[in-house]
DRENGU-656561 format. One line per 5 residues: their letters; for each residue x, z, y of C-alpha. Coordinates in steps of 0.1 Angstrom, whole numbers. Layout:
% DRENGU-656561
A	X/Z/Y  ...
END
This chain:
% DRENGU-656561
MRNLK	300/37/96  277/16/75  307/-2/58  323/31/50  291/43/34
MLVYA	289/11/13  325/15/2  318/51/-9  288/39/-28  308/12/-46
ATCIL	336/36/-55  311/60/-69  296/34/-92  331/27/-106  337/64/-110
LMAST	305/69/-129  312/40/-153  347/54/-161  337/90/-167  308/96/-192
ALAQQ	318/133/-194  313/137/-156  278/122/-159  268/147/-186  277/178/-165
KVEIV	246/198/-155  232/182/-123  205/195/-100  184/169/-81  163/179/-52
FWHWW	132/157/-49  111/155/-17  76/144/-24  42/144/-7  19/149/-37
SGDNE	-5/179/-35  -33/195/-54  -40/181/-89  -14/153/-82  13/180/-78
VLLQE	4/194/-112  6/159/-127  40/154/-111  53/186/-126  43/174/-161
VIDRF	62/141/-154  92/162/-144  90/184/-175  89/153/-197  119/138/-179
EEDYP	140/170/-183  132/170/-221  147/136/-224  176/144/-200  184/181/-205
WIDII	215/178/-183  194/171/-153  174/197/-134  148/183/-110  139/206/-81
PQQQS	106/192/-66  99/202/-30  65/193/-16  67/184/21  42/186/49
WTNRP	26/155/64  30/169/99  54/148/119  65/132/86  84/102/101
DRVMM	104/123/125  112/150/100  124/124/74  146/107/99  161/139/112
AMISA	169/151/76  185/117/68  207/116/99  218/152/96  224/149/58
TGPDV	201/179/51  175/161/31  170/157/-7  188/138/-34  158/116/-41
LMTAR	134/108/-13  98/96/-18  99/67/7  70/48/23  73/10/22
EELTN	69/8/59  99/31/66  122/17/39  137/-12/59  145/10/89
LALQG	163/35/66  182/7/49  191/-9/83  207/23/95  226/29/62
LIVPL	206/61/55  198/51/19  219/33/-6  211/1/-26  201/5/-62
TELVE	210/-30/-72  242/-22/-91  227/9/-107  197/-11/-120  221/-37/-135
ENGLD	244/-10/-150  215/8/-166  200/-24/-180  166/-21/-164  147/-55/-166
LDIFY	130/-60/-133  107/-86/-148  86/-57/-162  72/-52/-127  48/-72/-107
PQELA	71/-93/-85  51/-86/-54  56/-48/-60  93/-52/-58  94/-77/-29
GLYWQ	89/-52/-2  116/-29/-16  144/-53/-8  164/-55/24  189/-83/31
GELYA	192/-91/-6  196/-56/-19  171/-35/-38  167/-1/-22  139/15/-42
LPMAS	119/13/-73  81/17/-70  62/47/-82  25/45/-72  18/8/-69
GGATD	13/-7/-34  -10/-34/-47  -48/-34/-48  -49/-8/-19  -75/-27/1
NTFYY	-86/-57/-19  -106/-39/-45  -143/-45/-36  -168/-17/-44  -206/-22/-41
NKRLF	-237/-1/-47  -258/-17/-75  -289/2/-67  -289/-10/-31  -282/-45/-43
REAGL	-313/-44/-66  -334/-31/-37  -322/-59/-15  -330/-86/-41  -293/-92/-49
DPNRP	-279/-96/-84  -263/-62/-92  -239/-78/-116  -226/-104/-92  -205/-91/-63
PETWE	-200/-116/-34  -169/-137/-39  -167/-156/-6  -169/-148/31  -203/-166/33
ALREA	-217/-147/3  -204/-114/17  -221/-120/51  -254/-130/34  -253/-98/14
HRKLT	-243/-78/44  -273/-90/64  -297/-82/35  -282/-47/30  -281/-37/67
ITDGR	-313/-18/77  -321/-9/113  -348/11/130  -350/-4/165  -315/0/179
ELVQI	-304/25/153  -286/18/120  -302/33/89  -280/16/64  -250/-8/67
GIDPL	-239/-35/43  -201/-32/51  -178/-20/78  -151/-46/75  -124/-24/90
WGYNT	-132/8/72  -110/17/42  -79/33/29  -56/15/54  -56/15/92
IGEMF	-72/-12/113  -38/-28/118  -32/-29/81  -67/-41/72  -64/-72/94
PSWLA	-35/-87/75  -55/-84/42  -84/-103/59  -58/-129/69  -46/-131/33
SNNTT	-81/-140/22  -79/-168/47  -46/-181/33  -23/-169/60  -1/-139/69
LLDAE	8/-120/100  45/-129/99  66/-155/81  84/-144/49  115/-133/67
GRKVV	97/-113/93  111/-132/122  81/-153/134  45/-145/141  24/-171/122
FHEEG	-11/-158/118  -24/-178/148  -13/-212/134  -39/-237/123  -66/-215/138
RGLET	-66/-190/109  -62/-160/131  -92/-169/153  -113/-177/122  -106/-143/108
LNYIV	-112/-124/141  -144/-142/147  -156/-135/111  -150/-98/115  -169/-98/148
QLYDD	-198/-116/131  -201/-89/105  -202/-63/132  -227/-83/153  -250/-85/122
ALGAP	-251/-47/122  -260/-42/159  -224/-45/171  -192/-25/166  -201/3/189
MVQQF	-232/11/169  -214/7/136  -187/31/149  -213/56/160  -230/53/126
MHAAF	-198/58/106  -187/87/128  -220/104/125  -213/111/89  -185/135/99
EQNRF	-164/141/68  -189/124/45  -180/90/31  -209/66/38  -204/49/5
FTEDM	-207/82/-13  -239/91/5  -252/55/-3  -257/46/34  -231/19/31
AMCLY	-235/-7/3  -201/-22/1  -165/-14/10  -129/-24/4  -108/4/-8
HSGFS	-78/13/-31  -79/9/-68  -82/46/-76  -114/49/-56  -135/44/-88
KNIWD	-121/77/-103  -130/95/-70  -166/82/-74  -169/92/-110  -154/126/-104
LFPKL	-175/135/-73  -207/114/-77  -210/106/-114  -246/93/-109  -237/67/-82
DFGIG	-244/33/-97  -216/10/-85  -197/-21/-94  -163/-35/-87  -151/-70/-76
VRPYN	-122/-84/-55  -119/-91/-18  -141/-121/-9  -122/-152/6  -129/-179/30
SDNPG	-142/-208/8  -143/-231/39  -105/-230/38  -94/-251/8  -62/-231/3
AAPAG	-78/-197/4  -84/-175/-26  -91/-138/-33  -61/-119/-19  -50/-87/-3
TISRG	-16/-74/10  10/-49/-2  18/-30/30  16/5/16  27/23/-15
WGNTI	57/44/-23  92/39/-37  120/64/-44  154/61/-28  188/78/-28
PYYVS	201/90/6  236/79/16  250/115/16  242/123/-20  274/135/-38
PEKYQ	291/111/-62  284/131/-94  246/129/-86  241/92/-83  235/84/-119
AAYLF	212/114/-124  192/105/-93  188/69/-104  176/80/-139  149/101/-123
IEWLA	139/72/-100  137/48/-130  116/74/-149  91/76/-121  89/38/-119
AALDG	92/24/-154  86/51/-181  52/48/-199  51/86/-202  66/91/-168
GSWFV	55/74/-136  30/52/-154  14/82/-170  11/98/-136  -8/70/-120
RQQGR	-29/65/-152  -43/100/-148  -53/90/-112  -70/59/-124  -46/38/-104
PSPVI	-26/8/-118  10/10/-127  36/-13/-110  47/-22/-146  25/-51/-158
EHNEH	24/-42/-195  15/-6/-188  -18/-17/-173  -30/-28/-207  -31/9/-219
PQYYN	-64/16/-236  -70/47/-215  -77/24/-185  -104/5/-204  -119/36/-219
VNPYW	-126/51/-185  -131/21/-163  -153/-8/-175  -142/-28/-144  -105/-25/-152
DYVKF	-100/-63/-154  -111/-66/-117  -85/-40/-108  -58/-59/-127  -69/-91/-109
AMETS	-67/-73/-76  -31/-63/-85  -22/-99/-94  -36/-113/-62  -20/-88/-39
IPVAI	8/-105/-18  38/-89/-3  41/-90/35  73/-89/56  79/-53/69
PPINQ	107/-55/95  121/-22/108  100/-25/140  68/-29/119  52/2/135
RLMEL	54/-13/169  40/-46/157  11/-28/140  3/-10/172  -2/-44/189
VTTMV	-23/-57/160  -44/-26/161  -50/-30/199  -59/-67/195  -84/-61/166
GHVRM	-98/-30/182  -104/-47/216  -120/-78/200  -141/-56/177  -155/-36/205
GFTNP	-160/-66/228  -134/-56/254  -115/-89/251  -125/-123/237  -107/-132/205
TAAQE	-87/-161/220  -73/-141/249  -66/-111/227  -48/-132/201  -27/-150/227
QAVEQ	-15/-118/242  -8/-102/208  12/-132/196  33/-133/227  41/-96/227
MQLLL	48/-95/190  71/-125/191  89/-109/221  95/-77/201  107/-97/170
DEYWN	131/-118/191  146/-88/208  150/-70/176  167/-98/156  189/-109/185
SLW	201/-73/188  216/-75/153  241/-102/163
END
């Protein structure tokens, strides 16, 4: 089935090259996306600009619900009832590619002359499967949890330099202790919740690993490696220390949950956090008087090989499903390229959000510097984000990581035993998966 789909795809590319007239016929492209509110308005502007440049292509955007998203996407792909262009999460891309439900873009990129060197290489790395490029990035996946935010007023009150965010694990812990205020057995203010942020607990832990110069899996996604050389235990123990410095994880969890829908950083009850690169715009829009600064994720200076780093495990790319009719391939690709590489297209879209573009040069746009005095830190966070292997069974692996970190954090299991169990179970899953392909 997969070979047949690949043959159809190759034949289509040849047909498109041979027939310019066919490509210029009016084509409608249905685009499934998950942008809402102001972002949907921005997206429509991007689409309008695209259609001005490509009047023979009509884009039909269809906003989708987040409810049961993975199942709905998979059902639409298998039944061939989905869109012509699919906004695809990085964590689902390899599974769609493995099943032959999306087509490679490699040849289309080459035929259209797109220079992939314009992108951060780490932005593209997670969009390949078995040597083929399956998507181009839209919103960047970098700097999603290694942009460091801190409250300058609280720093001053604690006797800390408001213009010098902590750069190392040691400095972060020292600041955390000074910024955490208790009243008996109650938290009044916390320095940082190390596992609170834009990503899930399972996704936050690999970024802490990255700042300790290791990764969850090897580059091929075949072997669990985070426990080697004691790096995993170092990282787990450091996270536990931060919680213990704030009366323990149960008290921190109670403190964070007591805020209900309020963000503790917004209410100035939490002095520091690790969040995505567009968080600064949220602060300025919602709390313009909040005095904050930006840095990058602190690293373990006791590890000679460690440096500031985070991981690219999230973010979006756009893909073409296998069932798209031949006359639509080129039009679909042009729209995907516009969303990824056009200064007035996808890059304009993320620029209005205050988020970096996956295109290196576009992050030098003066608009960024005009609205964000800390933009150089955001660029550095992009540059130091590293890609991580995302095998098709990644969701199951993340469930094991979440269980391990969660149990250690809450004191249910000691770090050594929890790590040993997680490593064993994760490797078993990986071995079963890779062996099933042969």
